[in-house]
N, C-alpha and C positions, 0 to 999 in steps of 0.2 A: 505549663504544659504546652508544648508546641504541637500543632496539628499539621501533618504533612499534607500537601496538596498534590493532586495528580496533575501532571502536565501532559499536554497532548504530544504524542510522539511526532518528532519532526520528520521531514521528508526522507532522510537517510534511514531512520529507524523503520519507517514504513516499507521502504524498498527491501531492507534486510528481512523483515517479516514475510513479505510477499515471496521473496526468493526461497526462504526457508520452507514456507508452506508448499511451494512447487516441488522442491526436492523431496520432502516427506511424501507427497502424493505420488511421485514417480517411484518411490521405493515400495509402495504397497503392491500386493499381488493383484493380478488382473481380476476385475469383478466390479460389481455395482458400487462398492465402497470407494474403490480407486477412482472410478468415473466421477463420482460426486466430489471427491477431494480435489481432483483436477479442475472441475468446474469452479469450485470455490476459490482455488488458487488463481485461476485465470481471472475471475471477477475481482479479486484483491489486486492483482497486477494492473488491471484496467483502471481501477479506482486510483491507484498510486500514480499511474501515468496521467490521468486526467487532472491531477492536482499539480501538474508540472510547474516549472518556474514562471513567475509573474514578472513581466517586464513593463517598465513605464512607457506610456505612449509618447511618441515623438511629435514635435510640432509646437505650435503656440500654446501657452497655458490658457486655461479657461478664464473667462472674465468673471 
């Protein structure tokens, strides 16, 4: 019996989820529910952006 493991979504999957959440929030009628959805979508977008690409440092390697 094989047990499936959950993998963490990669950066592209997270970007797609953030964009989808923003589009869904924009489609809601004006009101408190829409405001809250837009806040959460914005927070998700900021989180995805903060996990941006990681680059190696240049210069001499550490001793």
